[in-house]
KOLPA-722592 format. One record per residue (C-alpha): residue number from 1; z, x, y. Coordinates in Angstrom, 1 decimal, m for minus. Layout:
BEGIN
PT   resi       zz       xx       yy
PT    NUM        Z        X        Y
...
This chain:
BEGIN
PT   resi       zz       xx       yy
PT      1     61.3    117.2     66.9
PT      2     62.0    114.8     64.1
PT      3     65.7    115.9     64.0
PT      4     65.9    115.5     67.8
PT      5     64.5    111.9     67.6
PT      6     66.9    111.1     64.8
PT      7     69.9    112.4     66.8
PT      8     68.9    110.3     69.8
PT      9     68.6    107.3     67.6
PT     10     72.0    107.8     66.1
PT     11     73.5    108.2     69.6
PT     12     71.8    105.1     70.7
PT     13     73.3    103.2     67.8
PT     14     76.8    104.6     68.6
PT     15     76.4    103.5     72.3
PT     16     75.5    100.0     71.3
PT     17     78.5     99.8     68.9
PT     18     80.8    100.7     71.7
PT     19     79.1     98.4     74.2
PT     20     77.8    101.0     76.6
PT     21     77.9    104.7     77.2
PT     22     75.6    107.4     78.5
PT     23     73.2    109.5     76.6
PT     24     72.8    113.3     77.1
PT     25     71.5    113.9     80.6
PT     26     73.5    111.0     82.0
PT     27     76.4    111.1     84.5
PT     28     79.2    108.6     84.2
PT     29     80.2    107.2     80.9
PT     30     81.3    103.6     80.6
PT     31     82.5    101.5     77.8
PT     32     82.9     97.7     77.9
PT     33     84.6     95.1     75.7
PT     34     83.9     91.5     75.1
PT     35     86.6     89.2     76.8
PT     36     86.8     85.6     77.7
PT     37     84.3     84.8     80.5
PT     38     82.4     88.0     80.3
PT     39     83.1     91.7     79.6
PT     40     85.8     94.1     80.6
PT     41     85.6     97.7     81.7
PT     42     87.3     99.6     78.8
PT     43     86.8    103.2     79.6
PT     44     85.4    105.4     82.4
PT     45     84.6    109.1     82.3
PT     46     83.3    110.7     85.4
PT     47     81.9    114.0     86.5
PT     48     82.8    116.5     89.2
PT     49     79.8    115.4     91.2
PT     50     80.9    111.8     91.4
PT     51     84.0    110.9     93.6
PT     52     83.4    107.2     94.2
PT     53     83.1    104.7     91.4
PT     54     81.8    101.2     91.9
PT     55     82.9     98.7     89.2
PT     56     79.7     96.9     88.5
PT     57     79.5     93.1     89.0
PT     58     77.5     92.7     85.7
PT     59     76.8     94.5     82.5
PT     60     73.8     93.5     80.4
PT     61     73.6     90.2     82.3
PT     62     77.2     89.3     81.8
PT     63     79.9     89.4     84.5
PT     64     82.4     92.2     84.5
PT     65     85.6     90.2     84.9
PT     66     88.4     92.6     83.9
PT     67     89.6     96.2     84.2
PT     68     91.6     97.0     81.1
PT     69     94.6     99.4     80.8
PT     70     93.7    103.1     81.2
PT     71     90.1    102.2     82.0
PT     72     90.3    104.4     85.2
PT     73     93.4    106.3     84.4
PT     74     93.3    110.1     84.5
PT     75     90.1    110.1     86.5
PT     76     90.4    113.6     87.8
PT     77     87.5    113.6     90.2
PT     78     87.7    110.1     91.8
PT     79     88.8    109.7     95.4
PT     80     87.6    106.1     95.7
PT     81     87.2    103.0     93.6
PT     82     85.3     99.9     94.6
PT     83     86.1     96.7     92.7
PT     84     83.4     94.1     92.3
PT     85     83.5     90.4     93.2
PT     86     83.9     89.1     89.6
PT     87     87.1     91.0     88.7
PT     88     89.9     88.5     88.0
PT     89     92.4     90.7     86.0
PT     90     93.5     94.3     86.2
PT     91     95.7     96.1     83.6
PT     92     98.9     97.6     84.8
PT     93     97.9    101.0     83.5
PT     94     94.4    100.8     84.9
PT     95     94.6    103.5     87.6
PT     96     97.6    105.6     86.5
PT     97     97.5    109.4     86.9
PT     98     94.3    109.5     89.1
PT     99     95.9    111.9     91.4
PT    100     93.0    112.4     93.9
PT    101     92.5    108.7     94.5
PT    102     92.8    108.0     98.2
PT    103     91.5    104.4     98.4
PT    104     90.8    101.2     96.4
PT    105     88.3     98.8     98.0
PT    106     87.6     95.2     96.9
PT    107     84.5     93.1     97.4
PT    108     85.1     90.5    100.2
PT    109     84.0     87.7     97.8
PT    110     86.5     88.6     95.1
PT    111     88.9     85.6     94.7
PT    112     91.7     87.4     92.9
PT    113     92.3     90.7     94.7
PT    114     92.0     92.3     98.1
PT    115     92.7     95.6     99.8
PT    116     94.6     96.6    102.9
PT    117     94.3    100.1    104.2
PT    118     93.1    101.3    100.8
PT    119     95.9     99.7     98.9
PT    120     95.3     97.1     96.2
PT    121     96.9     93.6     96.5
PT    122     96.5     90.2     95.1
PT    123     94.3     88.0     97.3
PT    124     97.2     86.2     98.8
PT    125     99.0     89.5     99.5
PT    126    102.1     88.4     97.6
PT    127    101.8     91.2     95.0
PT    128    101.2     94.9     95.6
PT    129     99.1     95.9     92.6
PT    130     98.3     99.6     92.9
PT    131     98.8    102.4     95.5
PT    132     96.4    105.3     95.4
PT    133     98.4    108.5     94.6
PT    134     96.3    110.8     96.8
PT    135     96.1    108.5     99.9
PT    136     98.4    110.7    102.1
PT    137     99.1    114.3    101.4
PT    138    102.6    115.8    101.6
PT    139    103.6    117.7    104.7
PT    140    105.3    121.0    104.1
PT    141    107.3    123.2    106.5
PT    142    106.9    127.0    106.8
PT    143    109.2    127.5    103.8
PT    144    107.1    125.1    101.7
PT    145    109.8    122.5    101.8
PT    146    108.6    118.9    101.9
PT    147    109.2    117.3    105.3
PT    148    106.8    114.3    105.2
PT    149    104.1    112.5    103.3
PT    150    103.0    108.9    102.6
PT    151    105.0    106.3    104.6
PT    152    104.5    102.8    103.4
PT    153    105.5     99.6    105.2
PT    154    105.1     96.5    103.0
PT    155    103.5     93.4    104.4
PT    156    105.9     90.5    105.0
PT    157    104.1     88.4    102.5
PT    158    104.8     90.6     99.5
PT    159    107.1     89.1     96.8
PT    160    106.5     91.5     94.0
PT    161    105.6     95.1     93.4
PT    162    103.8     95.2     90.1
PT    163    104.5     97.5     87.1
PT    164    103.3    101.1     87.7
PT    165    102.2    100.3     91.3
PT    166    103.4    103.8     92.6
PT    167    103.5    105.5     89.2
PT    168    104.1    109.2     89.6
PT    169    103.1    109.2     93.3
PT    170    104.4    112.6     94.3
PT    171    103.1    112.1     97.8
PT    172    105.2    109.1     98.5
PT    173    107.9    110.1    101.1
PT    174    109.2    106.8    102.6
PT    175    108.9    103.1    102.0
PT    176    110.1    100.1    104.1
PT    177    110.7     97.1    101.9
PT    178    110.1     93.7    103.4
PT    179    112.5     90.8    103.6
PT    180    111.1     88.3    101.1
PT    181    110.5     90.9     98.3
PT    182    111.9     89.4     95.0
PT    183    110.9     91.8     92.2
PT    184    110.2     95.5     91.7
PT    185    108.3     95.9     88.5
PT    186    108.8     98.3     85.5
PT    187    108.0    101.9     86.4
PT    188    107.0    100.9     89.9
PT    189    108.3    104.1     91.4
PT    190    108.9    106.3     88.4
PT    191    108.6    110.0     89.1
PT    192    108.1    109.6     92.8
PT    193    110.0    112.8     93.2
PT    194    109.7    113.1     97.0
PT    195    110.8    109.6     97.9
PT    196    113.6    109.5    100.4
PT    197    116.5    107.0    100.6
PT    198    115.5    103.4    101.3
PT    199    117.0    100.0    102.0
PT    200    116.5     97.3     99.5
PT    201    116.2     93.8    101.1
PT    202    118.7     91.0    100.6
PT    203    116.0     88.8     98.9
PT    204    115.6     91.2     96.0
PT    205    116.5     89.7     92.6
PT    206    115.1     92.1     89.9
PT    207    114.7     95.8     89.6
PT    208    112.6     96.6     86.5
PT    209    112.9     99.1     83.7
PT    210    112.4    102.7     84.9
PT    211    111.7    101.3     88.4
PT    212    113.1    104.4     90.2
PT    213    113.7    106.8     87.4
PT    214    113.3    110.5     88.2
PT    215    113.2    109.9     91.9
PT    216    115.1    113.1     92.4
PT    217    115.1    113.3     96.2
PT    218    117.4    110.2     96.5
PT    219    120.9    110.9     97.6
PT    220    122.2    107.3     98.1
PT    221    121.5    103.9     96.4
PT    222    122.8    100.5     97.6
PT    223    122.1     97.4     95.6
PT    224    122.2     94.1     97.6
PT    225    124.2     91.1     96.3
PT    226    121.0     89.2     95.6
PT    227    120.1     91.4     92.7
PT    228    120.9     89.8     89.3
PT    229    118.9     92.1     87.0
PT    230    118.7     95.9     86.8
PT    231    116.5     97.2     83.9
PT    232    117.0    100.0     81.5
PT    233    116.9    103.5     83.1
PT    234    116.2    101.8     86.5
PT    235    117.6    104.8     88.5
PT    236    117.9    107.3     85.7
PT    237    117.6    111.0     86.5
PT    238    118.9    114.1     84.7
PT    239    119.9    115.9     88.0
PT    240    120.4    113.5     90.9
PT    241    121.9    113.9     94.3
PT    242    123.2    110.3     94.0
PT    243    127.0    110.4     93.1
PT    244    127.8    106.8     94.0
PT    245    125.9    103.6     93.6
PT    246    127.1    100.8     95.9
PT    247    126.7     97.2     94.7
PT    248    127.4     94.6     97.4
PT    249    129.3     92.3     95.1
PT    250    132.9     91.8     94.1
PT    251    132.0     92.7     90.5
PT    252    129.2     92.6     88.0
PT    253    129.6     89.0     87.0
PT    254    126.2     87.3     86.9
PT    255    124.4     90.6     86.7
PT    256    122.3     91.9     83.8
PT    257    122.7     95.7     83.8
PT    258    120.3     97.7     81.6
PT    259    120.9    100.7     79.4
PT    260    121.5    104.1     81.2
PT    261    120.4    102.7     84.5
PT    262    122.5    105.1     86.5
PT    263    121.5    108.6     87.4
PT    264    123.2    111.7     86.1
PT    265    124.8    113.9     88.8
PT    266    123.2    117.2     89.8
PT    267    125.2    120.1     88.4
PT    268    127.2    117.6     86.2
PT    269    124.6    116.3     83.9
PT    270    127.3    114.9     81.5
PT    271    128.5    112.6     84.4
PT    272    126.8    109.5     85.7
PT    273    127.0    108.3     89.3
PT    274    130.0    106.0     90.0
PT    275    129.4    102.3     90.7
PT    276    131.4    101.0     93.6
PT    277    131.6     97.2     94.3
PT    278    131.7     96.4     97.9
PT    279    131.6     92.6     98.7
């Protein structure tokens, strides 16, 4: 009995040191960190019996104002996340690799973020923050070949797709970019292996690092004249169906082109896609 009490006391001290966790017999395990204006959710670990997580408004009397990088990443059981009214900042890696996640909801009184059809945006709908990977399942034909999946139409108000927004979203099949979109962030669509060809708008200026890398279902890429920056590995792939990349300019003057941004051709991995300038 004495040893048991000692063990519980030690665990309690550890919990306090890490600003919150669950003792044996608990369910979810949470860790928080001190940040300006309150506390931030630092780590979450769930259980198979819990598929919805509600980010608390407060922890020990202090507002929960931030969700840090990786706090809810790799959450293997979660299908839904509900964000409280006090959250004003969310790390770009906060939700990555949570493959069963179908929706992200935001408290109506939150001043920084909102949701639309389960997708996370900034309150003014100018930035798409995160798309839940499991929102729409893939559709397969009789031969197990992918013939459909998630089809996303961006609101007209969106100007930026944030870093990692669709990170490794294998269910993403089609996306319609809006006129008015200015920036596609780093790793925004990395490893979206079933994403089909799309049209980039004439308002786009920046395509981030690894933005479309390893999107192996693409067969054509056209870059509008408005784009002035393409990041490292933006369209990189080891075995791509893209043999030509069309840039709607006379030449590359005024463009910043990153390292290895072109894909390697399927069956000819030593060769990169050819760039063709078409004014």
